[in-house]
Structures are given as structure tokens and as C-alpha cells.
C-alpha positions, 0 to 999 in steps of 0.5 A: 721743661715738665709741667704737672696738674693734679686734681685731687683733695689738697691737705697743704700742711700750711695750716689747720684751717687749709684744706681744699675737697676739690682742689689742685696742685701745679708743678713746674719742673721740680718746684711747686707752682700753685696750690689751691681750689680747682681751676685756680691754676695760674693763667697761661699754665699748660700741663704737660700731664694731668692727674684727675685723683678726685678721691686721693688726699694729695699732701707733702711726702713724710720725712724720716728724721732718724733711721739706720736704712741698711738695718733692714738687712737685720729685720726679724734677725734681733727681736724681744731683747733688751737694748744692750744685749741686742746690740752686743750679742746680736746687731753688732757681730752682725754689722762686723759682716756686712760688706759695702755692697751688702749696705747698698742693697740693705739701704735699696730695701730700705728706699723701696719700703720707704717710697711704697709707704710715702716717705720722701726724705730721710736722715740716715746714720750708718757706714758706708755712707758712699753706698747709701748715697748711690743708693738714694740717687738711683732711688730718687729719694732725699736724703741727709746722711751722716756716717756713725761715729763711734769715738771710742771705738778703734775706728773712730778717727778713720770714721771721721775722715769717712765722714769728711769724704762724704761730704766732699763727695756728696754734699749737694748730689743727686741734683741737690737731693743728698746732703750730709751731716756729721753722726757722732753716735752717743755720749757713752760712745764718744769722748769729749775730745773726740766730740769736740773734733767733730765739733769743729769739723761740722762748724768748719764746713757748716753742716749739722750734727745727728747723734743718739741722746738720753735713749735708755736709763743705761746711758743715764747712768753711765754719763751720770758716773762718768761725769755727775751729770745728764747726757744733755747737761754733759753735751751742752757743757762741751759745746754740742749744741751750739749749731744745727743739732738733731738728737735722736731718741731724747727719752729720759730728760729731767725739766732742766734738760728740756730747758737746755734743748729749748734754749739751744734750738735742739731738734728731736727725732722722736721714734715711739715704736722703736723706743717701745719695743726696746723698752726704751721708755716714752719720750716727753714730747708734750712737754718738749713741744710746749717749750718750743722744741722742733720735733720730727718722727723717725722709725729708727732701723728696721731691726728695732721697729720693725718696718719703715711706715711712718704712717704707723709711727704717726698712730703710735705717737699719738696714742703713745702721748694720750696714753701717758698724759690725757686723750686730748694731747697731740691731736691729729693735724699736729701730729701730721705736722710733726711728719712733714712740716717739722721733720723738714725743719729737723733736718734744716730743709727750707723748701720741703714739708709743705705744698706751697708756691716755690717749695719742692715738689715732693708729694705724695697722694693717699687713696681714700677711696676704701672702706676704712676711710669712710665716713669722712668726718676729719681727713687729718684724723683718718691719715693719722689714726686709719692710714698706713702704708698700703693706702699711698698711691703716688710718690713724687720727689723734685718733680719726678714720679717715683712711684705710680699707682702703688708701682715703684718706677725707680727701682726693681723692686723684685731684684732688691728684695732677693738681693737683701734676702740672699745677702742677710741669709748669708750673714745669718749662716756665717754667724750661727752655722 
């Protein structure tokens, strides 16, 4: 049995009026016991370890609601291209060369970066997801995994079977830190017949569906030409939105689309930086949230971002919406909610995303004793508009320390970087000579 007491500034994300300038968090095993002012620990709580971090903010770990972790191997390989040439000429040929081991090390690289930047949970979509699961288990993070399914491709049925195998082997693995969704890639890569198979299996197993939706104008035009509908309308018509669905991007939406997403309780994974880099457009996040749609934040893959830093993503998401509307929209605390509370809701996780009694001890501390954090008029504003990955000091998941004093404890980061470098350069040499 392990008991930890953290004394710090506490931002529990349980309401915008909750902040403890001199606070503490009590943890027993994998759960939070209490959160409050300094000295509010339950009587009889005798910690095995005390962390005194008076100039740190302790808050829930960040939640990345959409990424392709192993695409760290393509970081910097395919920049400054439109989406479809980026995919067809660079990304897909590279991915065809990836081995299972490559994907393990690419995922490990992503997890190293996520831990160091305060992300404790991700929703990942890729191939060789057993390797992704093993990397997550070793790293100690939390993850929802979806095997990417391109139904119109030659391996559509094989990939669907791999999704079923993934569920059987890894649902609840890593002491419950790993869970599984189905991951049909997009409306333009999956037929109605194929998607209905996915829907049936997801319903049978009681798991969610993760899919790219309305990401580009090309997608809108393809679906309009094929079905005379928007992607959202078409997916609704075939029944995809009946259960728990996480729709990534949702950039090009009509008012009717937004009403459908709200009515069907579809959750959105918003990827502001990827959308900007690939010139996909700006998602109507303010309008979606005003309709009650739950919106989390994602980084997308490191080939289209190029980092996995959710602090940067928060800043970009806020500034992008302010630019398209006015400076009052999406204030800092709401953006923090998107990265924590709403992120957990997006992934269907009901015991992470806040610091509250009974919740999982998934938390981070941010070193605020640095010039860029003074003066301290607003802690939420500093976390969204000022903080960056390197400010994270401590990371804990399930009550276990994954990083202390900026040192990752669960992985040999140097080895991971070297493996990723050699494997990425091998593939590049095979493709480009």
C-alpha cells in the first residue's frame, strides 16, 4: 500500500472557482483520497512520501483525444504539402515499409514525448496495435487504442479481425490502463457495408468508434458526389452515431451537421495545429460547444503537427477561435477543460480528468517558478497562453510516478530516440535511395 501527499498550488479542474494557492492532494495506491487547502488531509492519513512543491501547480494529466503515435517516425519527413499529396506521395509509401518493431519504437518515442509534456492519456489510431499496447503498458501511461480500418483497401477484413483480436487481448490490460475502440479511418475510405459491420461489432462488444470526419473539402466533395450528403449526414443515416463515437477534426460542418452531432452526443477531437499545418481549415469549436457537444483536444500525428505538446495545442486552439470570431471566446479555463475534463468525457473515461476523491491519481505538476510565469495574475491563463512542454516537472498515472524532476522513470529515453532515428532513416533510405 502506497500513500503520497503532494503539497503545491492545486488546480483540480472541478470548477473555475476552485483553486488552492496553498493546497494538497492525498493519494492512496491508484486513487485520490482528498483535495483541498494545506492541512486538510483526512485524520489518520500517514503518507509514505511527501512532495513539497510550493511553486508548482498540480493539475490533472492532459488527455490527447486523437493521435497516430507511431507517426513520430515521420516527424519532419513530409512537411509543407497539401493533405492528399502528403498522404499518397509521402506518408502511405513510408507506412508501407513499417514493421511491427518500427511501430513499437515509434510509439515509445511518442510516449516519451507525451510523458515529458504532461500527457497521461491518449486515443491512438494506427496499425500493429498490439505493439502500441505493449509500449503503453511499459511506459505506464493510459490509452484508448483503435486499429485503423481502411475498409476500401485490400486488408479491410483482416484489419477488422485484428480489431477483434486487439479487444480480446488488451481490453483492460495494464491494470485497466488500456481500453479499445474500433477505428474506421474515414467516410471516404470505408463503404456503408463495411461501416455497418464495424457498428455491429462495436455494439456487440460495447465499445466506441473513432473516425476522421469532415476533415477536408476534398472529403466533403467526395461524399457529396457519391451520396449527395455531407459526411455527417451520411454517417448518421447509416447508423454510425448510435453509440459512443469520437469524431476527429470536424472542420467543415453545416448547421445541420452540428445539430446532428449534438443530438447524437458525438464527441469531437479537435486538432487545431494539424488543421492549420495541412490547411484543412478551422473547426467551428465555439458553435459546437454552444450546442452542448463535448470537445477534447488532440495533436494528430507528429507528421502533421510536428509535436505532441498539448500545451501548445491549447494555446493554438484558443487563439484560432479568437481570430475567427472575437477575443472573448474560448477563455483559458474552458480550454483547460477541453484538455482534461472534456478529454476524459470524449474517451468515455469517468474517473480521470479531474483531481477529486475517488478519481484515478493521474496528475502532473508544472514548475511555475520561472520568469515567464511572473507576475501571477491568472494561473489558468498562464497554463494556456504561457506554459510549454518543458515546464512539466512531475507526471503520475495510476498513483505511480512516470517522471520526477523532469526525468522519465519508466523508459530509457536515449535508447528510444536512437532506435527511432535508425529505423526512420532506414525507411527513408529505402524509399529515396
